[in-house]
N, C-alpha and C positions, 0 to 999 in steps of 0.2 A: 609486425615483428619488431621487438625491442631488444637491445643488448641488456642481459640480466646480470652477467658476472664476467670478470676477467681474472684469470689466475695464472700463476707461473709455478712450474715444477722444476727445480734444479736437480739434475741427475748426473751420475758418474758414468763414464764409458771409456773405452780404450782408444787411444790414438797412437800412431807410429810416426809422428812428426815432432819436431821441436822448432822453436824460434830462436834466432841468434839475438845478440844484444841490440841490433838495429831493427828487429821485428820481422826478418825474412824467414820464410818457412824452409826447413830442410828435413830429410829423413832422419829418424832417430829411433831409439829403442822403445818398445811398447811401454806405455805409461797410462795412468789414469788421469782424466781431466774432467771438468764440469761444463755442462751445457744446460740450456734452459728450454723448456717447452712452454710457449705462450698459448693459452687457450682462451678464446672469446666465445661465450655461450649466450645464445638468444633465449627468449622466454618460451619458445616452443621446443627447446632442447637441442637445436642444431648447434654444432660446434665448428669453430675454425681453429686450425693449429698451425704453428710454425716453430721450428727449432732455431735457436740462435745463441749467441754468447750470453752467458749468465751476467756478465758485466753490463750488458746493454739493457737488462731487464731487472735491475735492482729494485727493491721494495719502494724506495722513495720516488722512483720514476713512475711506478704504477699509481701510488697514492697521491703524488703531487700533480701529475699531468694526465696520465692515460685514463685512469678511472673517472676523474671529474669530467673529462671530455666525452667519453664514450658511453658510460652507463646511462641507460634509459633512452638511448638514441636508436634510430633505425640503422641497422648495419649496412644497408644498401646505399646509404648516402655517403659513399666513400669520399667524394670530392669535398663535401662540407666538413667531414670529420678530419680529413687530411689537412685542410686549410686551418682548422681550429688548432690542431696539434702543432703545426708549424708556427702559428702565431704565438704559442707558448714559448718558442725557442728564444725569442728576444729577451725575455726575462729569466731564462733558466740558467744563465751564466755558463753556457756550454754543456750543461748536463744532458739535455734532451737533444741528442744528435740525430742527424738524418738517418743513421743506421738503426737507431731505436725506432724512429718513426716508420722506417721501412718494414720492420718486423710487424708492427701493428697493422700496417696497410696490407701486408701479405696475409695475415691471419683473417682480416676482413674479406679479402678475395676468396680465401679458402672456405670461409663460412658461406659466402654467396654460392660458390660452386657446389658445395654439399647440399645447400638448401634447394637448389634447382636441379640437382642431379647431373651436372655438366662439368667437364674440365674447364678451367678458367680461360685457357687459350681459345676455346670456342665461344665462351661468353663475350670476350672482348671482340671477337670477329677474326678468326684465324686466317692466316695467309697460307700456311703450309703445315703439314703434320710431321715433318722431319727437317732437321737443319744440319748442314755440313759443319763438321767440327774441325777446329784446329787444335793441335796439341800444344799446350802452354807450359813451358818448362818452369821448374823452380829456378831460383837464382843460383849462380855458380857457387862452388864451394872448394874446399881443399881435401875432399874425401877421395881416397884411392878408388878408381873405377867409377866415380860419381860424375860430377860435372866440374872437374878440376883443371882440365886442359881443353884447348880447341879440338884436339882429337877425340876427347870424350863427347863433346857436343856433336861432332860429325857422326860417331858411332850411334849415339842416341837418336839422332835425326833419322838415320837409316831404319832403326827399330820402330820409330813412330810411324813412318810411311808404310813399313811392312805390316804394321798392326791395322792400317786402314785410314789413318788421319789424312785429311785432304790438304792440310797446310800445317806449318809449325811457327810458333812464336817463341823467340828466345828471350829469357831474362838472363843477363850475363852477370858478371861478378860485381859484388857490392861490398863495402865495409861491413863486417870486420875482416873480410878476406885480405890477406897481407898486401897484395899488389893492387887492390882495387881502390877507386875506379881507374880504369886504364883504357883509353881509346884504342891503343895498339892491340891489346888483348881482345877487346870486343870485336875489332875488325877480323882478327885471326879466327875467332869462334864463328863469326858469321860466314867467313869464307869457307871454313871447314864444313859447315852444314850445307852450303850451296854445292860444294864439290861432291858431297856424299849423296845428295838426293837428286842431283841433276838440275837442268836449267828451267824446268817447267813447273816445279812445285812452288806455290806461293809461300814466301817466308816473310816474317815480320820481326822487328826488334823493339823491345821495351827496354830503354836504357835507364829507367828509374831516376830521372831528374837530378843527376849529380853534376852535369857538365856546364861549362861556360858556353857562350855563343860560338867562340872559335873552335872549341872542342866538338860541339854539336855539329857544326858545319863540316868539319873534317870527317866525322863519323858518317854523317848523312851522305856526303859525296862518295864515300866508300860503298855504302849500301846501294846507291844508284848504280854503280859499276857492277854490283853483284845481283842486280835486278830484284831487289827486295820490294815487297808489296806495300808496306807502310813503315813509318818511323814514329815511335811513340815515346813521349815524355822524356826527352833527353835533358831537359832543363827544369828548374823550378817553375811551376805553372802560374804562380802569382804574378809573374812578369809576362802578361799577354803580349806586350810589344816585342819581346824576344821571340815569341813564336810567330808573330806576323813577319818579322824580319827573316826568320829561318824559312818559313814557307815561301817567301819571295826568292830566296837564294837557291832553293832546291827544286828538283823535278820530282823526286820521290814524294808521294803523298805524306803529309804530316797529319797525324790523328790526335785529337784532343778536344776539350780537356778531360782528364780522368779524375784528378783529385782536387782541382780548384773548387773552393767553396762558392756557393751561389746558385746551385741547381740550374734551372732553365734560364735564369737571368744572365748568368755568366756565359752560358753557352750561346745565347743570342748575341752577346757582345763579341764573342770569339768569331762567330760567323760574320758579323758586321765588319770586324777588323781584318778579315781574311787571315786569321791566325791559325786556321786549320783547313785541310782539304777534305777530311773525313771527320764527322762529329763523333764524340765518345759519350756514352752514358751507361749507367748500370743501376739496377734496382736498389742496391745498397748504397750507392754513391749519392743518390739524389732524393731518397726518402720513399721509394716504393715503385710499383708498376705504373701507377697513375701519372706521376711526374716524368718518369722515364719515357713513357709512351708519348707524352707531349714533346719531349726533346727529339724523338724520332720523327715526329710529324713536322716539327720546326725545320729539321734538316731537309726533309722531303720537299718543303715549300721552296727551298733554295737549290733543288736538284742535287742535293748532297746525300751520300751514304751516311748512315749512323750505325756504328758497330757497338755491340753490347759488351761491356766490361765485366768479366767474372762469370763464374758458373753457378750452378744450383738451379732449383726448380723455378724460382722467380725469373731469373734471367733467361732461362730456356723458354718459359712462357712468353716473355717479351719478344725474344727472337723469332718465335713462331707467328707473331702477329704483325710483322712489318715486312714491307717489300724492299726497303732501301737499306737492308743490312744482309750481308752474305753469310756471316759466321756465328757459331756458338763456341765460346772459349771453354775448353775442357782441360781441367788441371786443378792444381799444379802437378806436373809430372816429373819423375826422376828415375834413373836406372835402378835405384835401391828402394823404390816405393811402389806398392801395388795399388794404384788408384781404383781399380775395379773391385777391390775387396769391399763388400757391403758393410757400412757402419752398423754396430750392434743395435742401435736404436731405430733402424729402418728395416722394413721387410724386403726392400729392393732398392737398387740405385735410382736416383732421380733422373740420371742422364745416361742410360745405357746406349752404347754405340755399336752399330752393326759392322760387318767386315768391310763395307764400302765407305765407312767414315761418316755415317749419318747418325745423329742422335734423334730418337723417336719420341714424340710427345705422348704422354699417358692419356688413355681414354677414361680414366677414373675421375669421378667428381672431385673438384677441388683444385689445388695449386699443383699437384703432382708429386708431393713429398709423402711417401707411403710410410708414415711413422708407426712404429710398433708401440702402441700405447700401453700394452700390458708390460712390455720390457721397461719402458720409462717408469711406470708406476713401481715396479719391483726395485728399481735402482735410484729412486728419488731420495735425496738427502735433506731437502727442505722445500717448503711451499710458502708462497705469499700471494 
């Protein structure tokens, strides 16, 4: 089997979210946006698909890097193809990002699953067929009845637990919210959720890397008193030494890195430096399932948990294949946003959750993203 063609269809669809000037997602009025379907086709007609941002799959990326690397190659040689793509990054002046490489790698996995008639999580060697979900909130806002006050967070926490979520992770207020960032407000929101859901529900905080060491320490100590499960990204992750210092100062587990560049190499350095108590990886953060799985096994060799950052079919697949990670991150969630509404371009959700808070893995061949190819074709606005 050889890769015969690689194509992208850019299509329009409806979303009910918006991004603020700092890039954080919030609920918004229905609007049209563009996404892209990447399709890798083998010479026997087998296809692998993945949906991603149209910006990550622009024509010059396909012509300059992806097609020259993949066309004519065996699609099952994912390790080889992944390494060759990442070698291109050094000379791509930042154009070929790990997020683009991740989409290519996911499409290769999808092709393999379809070719063999198996879900990818079983091909890798599944550990479980369902994963406990935590509800991951959107960042705070100033929307009435949204996530504008600590009391809003408390009420929403109650709703999430009633819906079945096993745990909750807060993203609190960030600029351009008028009073953000604020350690005092973060503590109030975390306390409100703890009071609302009781002492036994695991709670986490992602503080979004805006704080200094002293601010992060103050916030971390407050979380310890509230019996939070982990503390995530309170400072700029480029300063690994700051995280090693924080982990020494706190009893609450510090998790990371999430956004630091360097894939598995930087994660190895964080473990060596005792900069985290729980390792963090995600399919889109490090360039695909293959490198993310390496990160999980790296953590395992140090008796560390590795928790998966972000949702979607790829991250759910990864979470189903490891024993040293407890959670699937489901979200982003908000009182004014219906996460369970199926996107127009899918036949069904990639991460359906049952009443007990478990997300179940798909038994269908491939990565588990049930794309409505006819709908995509009908709404395609360009191809390359």
